[in-house]
N, C-alpha and C positions, 0 to 999 in steps of 0.2 A: 088143628090150627097150624101146626107146622108143616103139614103135608102139602099145602098150596105154594110154598116157597120153593122156587127152583133156582139153582145156581147156573148162571151163564158163564161158562168158561170160554176163553178165547182159544182158538186152535193154535197149537204150537207152531211158531215160525221156523223156517229153515235156518240152520246156522249160517251166519255170514262168512264168506271166504275172506280170510285176512291176508293182506298183502305184505304184512311185516316180515314173515319168513322169506318171501321172495326178494324183498329189498335187502335183507341181511345177506342173502347169498350173492346178490349182485355186487354189494359193497365188498364182500370178501374176494370175489373174482376180480374186481377193479383193483384192489390193493395188490393182489397176487400178480396180475399182469403188469402193474406199474413197477413192482419190485424186481420182477424177472426180466423186464424188457431191457434192451440195450439202447444207448443213446445214438442219435443220428450221426453217421459218419459223414462229415462235411466234405471229405475228399471225393465222395460219390457225386456231388453236385458240381456240374461245370460252372466255372466262375462267370462265363458269358455264354449263354446258349446260342446256338446257330440262328434261331429265329429272332433273337434280340439284336443281332449284329446289324449295323446300318448297311443299307444297300450301297455299294460303292458306285461312284459315277464312272464314266468312261475314262476320264483322266486318272482317276485313282486306282483303276484296275491294274495298272502296270506296277503299282507299288506293292510291296509285300503285305500280306494280311497279318495283323498283329496277333501273336499268340498270347496266352495267359498262363502264368505259372503261379500256383497257389502254395504259399508256405505257411504252415500253421506253427504256432509256438505253444508247446505244452506247458503244463503247470510247473514242470521242473526246469523250464527255460530252454529245452532242446527243440530245434526246428524239425518239422515233419513235412514230408511231401509224399502224397499218395500213400499215407499210412506207414511210411518208412522213416525211422529216426536217422537224421543226418548229423555228422560231425561238421566242424567248421571247414575242414579241407574238402570233404565230400560235397558240401553245399557250394563251395567256391568252384569246384570242377563241374558240377551240374550247371551252375549259372554260366560258366565260361562256355561250355558246349552249346547250351541253348542260345546264348547271346551271339556266338559265332554263326549259328545257323540262321538266327533272325535277330538283327540288331534292334528291332522295334518291339522286343519282348516286353510284355506288361507283367510286372511282378506284383502280386497281391500278398500282403502279409496279414495274417489273421491271428492275433494273440488270444489265447484262452483267458478267461476272466481271472484266473489265479496266477497268470504269468507276471513276473516282475518286469518293471520298466527297463532295467538294465539288459535283460535278455532281448527285449524289443530293439533297443538301441544297438546291441551287438549284431543282430540279424540285419538291421538296416545298414550298418557299416559294411557287412559282408556283401550285401547286394550292391551297394554303391561302389565298393572296391572292385567288384567283378565287372563293372562297366555299365550297369543298367541305368537308364535315364528315365524310365517310365515305371515308377514304383508308387503303390498305394498301401495305406494301412487301413484296415477295416475293423471296426468295433461293433460287435453285435450286442444289442440291448433287448431286454425282454419288455414286452408291452405290459402296461399296468392297467 
């Protein structure tokens, strides 16, 4: 009576490949590279690329092409140019030399997010006392 009953067993399925360990490794690598990476050095980026300059007309070709000088203000309030820390006197002499060479020098001031307002005003006073008439302050904001 029991001999006619047969059990039908399913064939064992292959084990599924789990993606969880791979995702864990990728997240660990992402965190590692985020922690060990350095921030972008803004002095490496020219303030105005050659391709973005307007094409001068024939009448304007005789005029001097304006140069750009980028001054960054660090979180401690000290001005930087091309990665070098400048004192007040060094910055005045740099601006004087560059303005004597090109009176149409465009000075761009880029304060760091943690810089105090007084340090920005001090750098602006230095730039105007050196004789610059073309000065801009740039504030970078993160997109949300």
